[in-house]
C-alpha atoms as an extended CHARMM CRD file, in Angstrom:
* protein
*
       162  EXT
         1         1  MET       CA             21.1590000000       15.7930000000       -3.4550000000  PROA      1               0.0000000000
         2         2  SER       CA             24.2300000000       16.2310000000       -5.5990000000  PROA      2               0.0000000000
         3         3  SER       CA             24.0940000000       16.4360000000       -9.3470000000  PROA      3               0.0000000000
         4         4  HSD       CA             26.5140000000       14.9920000000      -11.8400000000  PROA      4               0.0000000000
         5         5  ALA       CA             28.0650000000       16.7670000000      -14.7890000000  PROA      5               0.0000000000
         6         6  THR       CA             26.4640000000       16.0860000000      -18.1270000000  PROA      6               0.0000000000
         7         7  ARG       CA             26.6930000000       17.6360000000      -21.5600000000  PROA      7               0.0000000000
         8         8  ASN       CA             22.9290000000       17.5450000000      -21.8460000000  PROA      8               0.0000000000
         9         9  ASP       CA             22.2420000000       21.1890000000      -22.6750000000  PROA      9               0.0000000000
        10        10  LEU       CA             18.8830000000       21.4070000000      -20.9500000000  PROA      10              0.0000000000
        11        11  LYS       CA             18.8500000000       24.4640000000      -18.6770000000  PROA      11              0.0000000000
        12        12  SER       CA             19.8740000000       23.7030000000      -15.1040000000  PROA      12              0.0000000000
        13        13  ASN       CA             16.5040000000       24.7880000000      -13.7110000000  PROA      13              0.0000000000
        14        14  ALA       CA             14.6880000000       22.4550000000      -16.1070000000  PROA      14              0.0000000000
        15        15  LYS       CA             16.9620000000       19.6220000000      -15.0260000000  PROA      15              0.0000000000
        16        16  LYS       CA             16.3700000000       20.3520000000      -11.3450000000  PROA      16              0.0000000000
        17        17  VAL       CA             12.5920000000       20.5150000000      -11.7770000000  PROA      17              0.0000000000
        18        18  SER       CA             12.4820000000       17.3620000000      -13.8910000000  PROA      18              0.0000000000
        19        19  ILE       CA             14.7100000000       15.3420000000      -11.5700000000  PROA      19              0.0000000000
        20        20  GLU       CA             12.4880000000       16.2220000000       -8.6200000000  PROA      20              0.0000000000
        21        21  ILE       CA              9.2850000000       15.3820000000      -10.5090000000  PROA      21              0.0000000000
        22        22  LEU       CA             10.7330000000       12.1920000000      -11.9900000000  PROA      22              0.0000000000
        23        23  ASN       CA             11.8190000000       10.9580000000       -8.5670000000  PROA      23              0.0000000000
        24        24  ALA       CA              8.3670000000       11.6710000000       -7.1330000000  PROA      24              0.0000000000
        25        25  ARG       CA              6.7080000000        9.6940000000       -9.9210000000  PROA      25              0.0000000000
        26        26  LEU       CA              9.3920000000        6.9980000000       -9.5920000000  PROA      26              0.0000000000
        27        27  ALA       CA              8.5340000000        6.4370000000       -5.9350000000  PROA      27              0.0000000000
        28        28  GLU       CA              4.8620000000        6.2440000000       -6.7970000000  PROA      28              0.0000000000
        29        29  ALA       CA              5.4580000000        3.8630000000       -9.7210000000  PROA      29              0.0000000000
        30        30  ILE       CA              7.5690000000        1.5090000000       -7.6050000000  PROA      30              0.0000000000
        31        31  ASP       CA              4.8910000000        1.5420000000       -4.9040000000  PROA      31              0.0000000000
        32        32  LEU       CA              2.2180000000        0.8950000000       -7.5410000000  PROA      32              0.0000000000
        33        33  ALA       CA              4.2360000000       -2.0280000000       -8.9270000000  PROA      33              0.0000000000
        34        34  LEU       CA              4.6060000000       -3.5540000000       -5.4650000000  PROA      34              0.0000000000
        35        35  LEU       CA              0.9710000000       -3.1540000000       -4.4820000000  PROA      35              0.0000000000
        36        36  THR       CA             -0.1380000000       -4.5410000000       -7.8420000000  PROA      36              0.0000000000
        37        37  LYS       CA              1.8570000000       -7.6820000000       -7.0770000000  PROA      37              0.0000000000
        38        38  GLN       CA              0.3760000000       -7.7670000000       -3.5530000000  PROA      38              0.0000000000
        39        39  ALA       CA             -3.0980000000       -7.9190000000       -5.0830000000  PROA      39              0.0000000000
        40        40  HSD       CA             -1.9600000000      -10.4070000000       -7.7550000000  PROA      40              0.0000000000
        41        41  TRP       CA             -0.7370000000      -12.8640000000       -5.1180000000  PROA      41              0.0000000000
        42        42  ASN       CA             -3.6980000000      -12.5820000000       -2.7460000000  PROA      42              0.0000000000
        43        43  ILE       CA             -6.8260000000      -12.0610000000       -4.8390000000  PROA      43              0.0000000000
        44        44  LYS       CA             -9.6110000000      -14.6140000000       -4.3580000000  PROA      44              0.0000000000
        45        45  GLY       CA            -12.9350000000      -15.1040000000       -6.0970000000  PROA      45              0.0000000000
        46        46  PRO       CA            -14.7210000000      -16.3710000000       -9.1810000000  PROA      46              0.0000000000
        47        47  HSD       CA            -12.7520000000      -14.0920000000      -11.5440000000  PROA      47              0.0000000000
        48        48  PHE       CA             -9.4190000000      -15.0230000000       -9.9980000000  PROA      48              0.0000000000
        49        49  ILE       CA             -7.4790000000      -16.1480000000      -13.0520000000  PROA      49              0.0000000000
        50        50  ALA       CA             -8.5600000000      -13.2460000000      -15.2660000000  PROA      50              0.0000000000
        51        51  VAL       CA             -7.6740000000      -10.6010000000      -12.6800000000  PROA      51              0.0000000000
        52        52  HSD       CA             -4.5490000000      -12.4600000000      -11.5250000000  PROA      52              0.0000000000
        53        53  GLU       CA             -3.1590000000      -12.5490000000      -15.0700000000  PROA      53              0.0000000000
        54        54  MET       CA             -4.2610000000       -8.9770000000      -15.8290000000  PROA      54              0.0000000000
        55        55  LEU       CA             -2.3730000000       -7.7100000000      -12.7890000000  PROA      55              0.0000000000
        56        56  ASP       CA              0.7530000000       -9.5700000000      -13.8440000000  PROA      56              0.0000000000
        57        57  GLY       CA              0.6430000000       -7.6770000000      -17.1290000000  PROA      57              0.0000000000
        58        58  PHE       CA              0.1560000000       -4.3730000000      -15.3240000000  PROA      58              0.0000000000
        59        59  ARG       CA              3.1940000000       -5.0630000000      -13.1450000000  PROA      59              0.0000000000
        60        60  ALA       CA              5.3830000000       -5.8910000000      -16.1460000000  PROA      60              0.0000000000
        61        61  GLU       CA              4.3300000000       -2.6870000000      -17.8940000000  PROA      61              0.0000000000
        62        62  ILE       CA              4.8950000000       -0.5400000000      -14.8030000000  PROA      62              0.0000000000
        63        63  ASP       CA              8.3990000000       -2.0060000000      -14.4460000000  PROA      63              0.0000000000
        64        64  VAL       CA              9.2920000000       -0.7480000000      -17.9380000000  PROA      64              0.0000000000
        65        65  HSD       CA              8.1040000000        2.7480000000      -17.0090000000  PROA      65              0.0000000000
        66        66  VAL       CA              9.9690000000        2.6290000000      -13.6790000000  PROA      66              0.0000000000
        67        67  ASP       CA             13.2090000000        1.9880000000      -15.5250000000  PROA      67              0.0000000000
        68        68  THR       CA             12.6050000000        4.7260000000      -18.0980000000  PROA      68              0.0000000000
        69        69  ILE       CA             11.6260000000        7.3100000000      -15.4600000000  PROA      69              0.0000000000
        70        70  ALA       CA             14.6660000000        6.4810000000      -13.3010000000  PROA      70              0.0000000000
        71        71  GLU       CA             17.0470000000        6.5900000000      -16.2430000000  PROA      71              0.0000000000
        72        72  ARG       CA             15.7750000000       10.0270000000      -17.3170000000  PROA      72              0.0000000000
        73        73  ALA       CA             16.5470000000       11.4330000000      -13.8590000000  PROA      73              0.0000000000
        74        74  VAL       CA             20.0970000000       10.0970000000      -14.1540000000  PROA      74              0.0000000000
        75        75  GLN       CA             20.4810000000       11.3540000000      -17.7350000000  PROA      75              0.0000000000
        76        76  LEU       CA             19.8240000000       14.8490000000      -16.4120000000  PROA      76              0.0000000000
        77        77  GLY       CA             22.6320000000       14.5230000000      -13.8700000000  PROA      77              0.0000000000
        78        78  GLY       CA             20.4620000000       13.4790000000      -10.9550000000  PROA      78              0.0000000000
        79        79  THR       CA             20.2020000000       10.3710000000       -8.8460000000  PROA      79              0.0000000000
        80        80  ALA       CA             17.3280000000        7.9490000000       -9.2520000000  PROA      80              0.0000000000
        81        81  VAL       CA             15.9850000000        7.2720000000       -5.7700000000  PROA      81              0.0000000000
        82        82  GLY       CA             14.2510000000        3.9140000000       -5.6640000000  PROA      82              0.0000000000
        83        83  THR       CA             15.1080000000        2.1190000000       -2.4370000000  PROA      83              0.0000000000
        84        84  THR       CA             12.2040000000        0.7000000000       -0.4830000000  PROA      84              0.0000000000
        85        85  GLN       CA             12.9480000000        3.1330000000        2.3530000000  PROA      85              0.0000000000
        86        86  ALA       CA             12.8990000000        6.1380000000        0.0100000000  PROA      86              0.0000000000
        87        87  VAL       CA              9.7750000000        4.8950000000       -1.7590000000  PROA      87              0.0000000000
        88        88  ALA       CA              7.9220000000        4.4110000000        1.5330000000  PROA      88              0.0000000000
        89        89  GLU       CA              8.7960000000        7.9780000000        2.4990000000  PROA      89              0.0000000000
        90        90  ALA       CA              8.0650000000        9.6070000000       -0.8660000000  PROA      90              0.0000000000
        91        91  THR       CA              5.0260000000        7.8380000000       -2.2980000000  PROA      91              0.0000000000
        92        92  SER       CA              1.7730000000        9.7470000000       -2.3940000000  PROA      92              0.0000000000
        93        93  LEU       CA             -0.2530000000        6.5330000000       -2.4890000000  PROA      93              0.0000000000
        94        94  LYS       CA             -2.1690000000        5.3680000000        0.5650000000  PROA      94              0.0000000000
        95        95  PRO       CA             -0.7830000000        2.2050000000        2.1530000000  PROA      95              0.0000000000
        96        96  TYR       CA             -2.2440000000       -0.8950000000        0.5280000000  PROA      96              0.0000000000
        97        97  PRO       CA             -4.3140000000       -3.0900000000        2.8430000000  PROA      97              0.0000000000
        98        98  ILE       CA             -2.7310000000       -6.5020000000        3.3240000000  PROA      98              0.0000000000
        99        99  ASP       CA             -5.8060000000       -8.0890000000        4.8900000000  PROA      99              0.0000000000
       100       100  ILE       CA             -8.1380000000       -8.0820000000        1.8810000000  PROA      100             0.0000000000
       101       101  TYR       CA             -8.8230000000      -11.0330000000       -0.4090000000  PROA      101             0.0000000000
       102       102  LYS       CA            -12.0940000000      -10.5580000000       -2.3000000000  PROA      102             0.0000000000
       103       103  THR       CA            -11.7540000000       -9.4870000000       -5.9020000000  PROA      103             0.0000000000
       104       104  LYS       CA            -14.0730000000       -6.5070000000       -5.3970000000  PROA      104             0.0000000000
       105       105  ASP       CA            -11.9920000000       -5.2560000000       -2.4550000000  PROA      105             0.0000000000
       106       106  HSD       CA             -8.7310000000       -5.5190000000       -4.3770000000  PROA      106             0.0000000000
       107       107  LEU       CA            -10.2970000000       -3.8250000000       -7.3910000000  PROA      107             0.0000000000
       108       108  ALA       CA            -11.5120000000       -0.9260000000       -5.2430000000  PROA      108             0.0000000000
       109       109  ALA       CA             -8.1070000000       -0.5260000000       -3.5840000000  PROA      109             0.0000000000
       110       110  LEU       CA             -6.2910000000       -0.6990000000       -6.9210000000  PROA      110             0.0000000000
       111       111  ILE       CA             -8.6780000000        1.7460000000       -8.6160000000  PROA      111             0.0000000000
       112       112  ASP       CA             -8.0670000000        4.3070000000       -5.8590000000  PROA      112             0.0000000000
       113       113  ARG       CA             -4.2950000000        4.0530000000       -6.2270000000  PROA      113             0.0000000000
       114       114  TYR       CA             -4.1120000000        3.8190000000      -10.0190000000  PROA      114             0.0000000000
       115       115  ALA       CA             -6.3270000000        6.9310000000      -10.2560000000  PROA      115             0.0000000000
       116       116  VAL       CA             -3.9950000000        8.9170000000       -7.9910000000  PROA      116             0.0000000000
       117       117  ALA       CA             -0.9210000000        7.7780000000       -9.9310000000  PROA      117             0.0000000000
       118       118  ALA       CA             -2.5830000000        8.5660000000      -13.2790000000  PROA      118             0.0000000000
       119       119  ASN       CA             -3.6720000000       12.0260000000      -12.1530000000  PROA      119             0.0000000000
       120       120  ASN       CA             -0.2090000000       12.7830000000      -10.7630000000  PROA      120             0.0000000000
       121       121  ALA       CA              1.4450000000       11.5820000000      -13.9750000000  PROA      121             0.0000000000
       122       122  ARG       CA             -0.7900000000       13.8910000000      -16.0100000000  PROA      122             0.0000000000
       123       123  ALA       CA              0.1210000000       16.8580000000      -13.8200000000  PROA      123             0.0000000000
       124       124  ALA       CA              3.8140000000       15.9420000000      -14.1250000000  PROA      124             0.0000000000
       125       125  ILE       CA              3.5580000000       16.0450000000      -17.9240000000  PROA      125             0.0000000000
       126       126  ASP       CA              2.5690000000       19.6980000000      -17.8000000000  PROA      126             0.0000000000
       127       127  GLU       CA              5.1230000000       20.5460000000      -15.0950000000  PROA      127             0.0000000000
       128       128  THR       CA              8.0900000000       19.0480000000      -16.9480000000  PROA      128             0.0000000000
       129       129  ASP       CA              6.9220000000       20.5250000000      -20.2380000000  PROA      129             0.0000000000
       130       130  GLU       CA              6.6040000000       23.9970000000      -18.6810000000  PROA      130             0.0000000000
       131       131  ALA       CA             10.0960000000       23.5890000000      -17.2050000000  PROA      131             0.0000000000
       132       132  GLY       CA             11.4070000000       22.9590000000      -20.7210000000  PROA      132             0.0000000000
       133       133  ASP       CA             12.0000000000       19.2030000000      -20.6100000000  PROA      133             0.0000000000
       134       134  ALA       CA              9.9460000000       17.8380000000      -23.5030000000  PROA      134             0.0000000000
       135       135  ASP       CA             11.6540000000       14.4510000000      -23.2100000000  PROA      135             0.0000000000
       136       136  ALA       CA             10.5790000000       13.9510000000      -19.5910000000  PROA      136             0.0000000000
       137       137  ALA       CA              7.0830000000       15.1100000000      -20.5650000000  PROA      137             0.0000000000
       138       138  ASP       CA              7.0790000000       12.4960000000      -23.3250000000  PROA      138             0.0000000000
       139       139  ILE       CA              8.2030000000        9.7490000000      -20.9230000000  PROA      139             0.0000000000
       140       140  LEU       CA              5.4770000000       10.7570000000      -18.4860000000  PROA      140             0.0000000000
       141       141  THR       CA              2.9200000000       10.8590000000      -21.3150000000  PROA      141             0.0000000000
       142       142  ALA       CA              3.6490000000        7.2260000000      -22.1330000000  PROA      142             0.0000000000
       143       143  TYR       CA              3.3900000000        6.3500000000      -18.4420000000  PROA      143             0.0000000000
       144       144  SER       CA              0.1120000000        8.2650000000      -18.1620000000  PROA      144             0.0000000000
       145       145  ARG       CA             -1.3610000000        6.4340000000      -21.1610000000  PROA      145             0.0000000000
       146       146  SER       CA             -0.4270000000        3.1100000000      -19.5870000000  PROA      146             0.0000000000
       147       147  LEU       CA             -1.9840000000        4.0500000000      -16.2490000000  PROA      147             0.0000000000
       148       148  ASP       CA             -5.1730000000        5.3130000000      -17.8930000000  PROA      148             0.0000000000
       149       149  LYS       CA             -5.5470000000        2.0360000000      -19.7620000000  PROA      149             0.0000000000
       150       150  ALA       CA             -4.9560000000       -0.0170000000      -16.6070000000  PROA      150             0.0000000000
       151       151  LEU       CA             -7.4500000000        2.1450000000      -14.7080000000  PROA      151             0.0000000000
       152       152  TRP       CA            -10.0070000000        1.5860000000      -17.4510000000  PROA      152             0.0000000000
       153       153  PHE       CA             -9.4850000000       -2.1900000000      -17.2410000000  PROA      153             0.0000000000
       154       154  LEU       CA             -9.8280000000       -2.1470000000      -13.4520000000  PROA      154             0.0000000000
       155       155  GLU       CA            -12.9480000000        0.0250000000      -13.4920000000  PROA      155             0.0000000000
       156       156  ALA       CA            -14.5460000000       -2.0870000000      -16.2270000000  PROA      156             0.0000000000
       157       157  HSD       CA            -14.5430000000       -5.0130000000      -13.7920000000  PROA      157             0.0000000000
       158       158  THR       CA            -16.7760000000       -3.0050000000      -11.4460000000  PROA      158             0.0000000000
       159       159  GLN       CA            -19.1610000000       -1.4120000000      -13.9350000000  PROA      159             0.0000000000
       160       160  GLU       CA            -21.2610000000       -4.3890000000      -14.9970000000  PROA      160             0.0000000000
       161       161  LYS       CA            -24.8700000000       -3.4160000000      -15.6680000000  PROA      161             0.0000000000
       162       162  GLU       CA            -27.4880000000       -5.7090000000      -14.1710000000  PROA      162             0.0000000000
């Protein structure tokens, strides 16, 4: 993919590494946003409204991170790749089942995918930092914190002691 001239003085290798990592996390974040909405629309059960509204908040927060991640890739002279076709090809998340409805099934599916995204974001922090892009590492740190909090909320729904 071509790069664009920029006066950002980050070393070219750091830019290349960060753009690649940012686009990988971008694809995952867009997928996570879409599957979160899939669950939001289709969840059924006694805790419907609480989970429905919680997921809406998660989606809104992910969207902010999607924009920030994409813009960093472009700031470095890259191209943000966020079409549905590119996301489907690049995401590391398992396809989300579209035939589930029970709250517990959606929670399990979401927990699996949020955990993968959170773990990948944490790894990306170190990778971009080691490449010399502290700003990308900072962006990914904020994203990681958000994912960890969402994962905690999701898991808390499944950890009730009897």
